[in-house]
N, C-alpha and C positions, 0 to 999 in steps of 0.2 A: 534679097528677099523683099517684097513690097506689099503692104497692106493698105487696101483703100479704107479710110475712115470718113464716113459720111458726118458732117458737122450740122447740128440743129441751129436753126436761126438765132436763139438767143447767145450762142457761144460763137457764132461767126465773126464777130468783132474783134474777139481774141485771137482768130485765125486769119486775120488780115482780110476778112469779108469772104473767104473761100467756102464754098458748099462742101467741099471735100479735100482731104489731104492724102498724101500717100507717105508712110513711114515704115521702116522695117523693125520687127521685134519678134522674139520668138514666143511671148505669152502677152496676154491682155495687161498684166500688171507692168510689164516692160514697155509695152505701147504706151500706156498712160505716162510713164516716165519720160519716154521719147516725145510725146506730144507737148509735155511741160517744157521740156529742154528747147523745143523747137519754137514754141508758143507761150511764152512765160505768163502764168495766170489762167491758163484754159482749164486747167483741172481742178482749180478751186471751187468751182460750182459743181463738180463730179464727185468729190470725196468730202468726207469729214475730217476733222482734224487729227483723228486716229488713223487715217489712211483708208477706212471702209468706204464703200461707194454708198452714196445717198439713196434712201429707199424711194425718193421721187424720180427715180432715174431707171431707165431701162436700157441695157446694152445687148445687143444681138451680134453674133458672129455668123456669118452667111445666113441670116434669118432665124437663127435658133438663140433663144434666150440663154444668156450665160448662167442663169439660175438653174438651169437644166443640164449645163455643162460643167465646167469646172471653176466657175466664178473667175476671179482675177488670176488664177492659174490656168485658164483656157489657153491651150496651145493655139499658136497661129502659123500660117503656112503662106507661102508666096501666092499672092492672088485672092485671098481671103477679103471680105468685105465686113467692116465692122460698122453698125449703125449705132448711134447714140439718140436716145428717143426719151424726152422728158415726159414724165408720167402725167396724165390728165387726171386730176383729181375731182371728184364728184362730192355731191352731198348737198345738205340744206344750205339754203342762203338766208334763212330767216323769213321766207315768204310762206304765206299761209298754206299752200299745197305741199310744202317740204317738211311737213311734220310727220 
C-alpha cells in the first residue's frame, strides 16, 4: 500500500528536498509515524509535544480536510494523496488601516 504525501516547502529540507514522498500506512497517525521514521525530525513542526496536530496546519486526504474526516484516525488506502498545508494567518500588522 502506497500513499503519496505532498511536502510543503518549509518541510522539504527534512525530506531531503523532495516535494513528495511515498509511504505505506493504514491511518494518518500511522503515516506520521512512518514519516518520522523515514525522515527524522519532519513531524516536529506538525505536532505539539502531546502529539496533537498544530492548529496552524491543515492536512487533506484526497482534497478533504481531515477536520471533516476522522482526524488522525482517518483511514488511508493505496493511491491516496495526503497534502500538508501550513495555514496562512491574517490579521492586523499594526498598520493604520488594520484597526
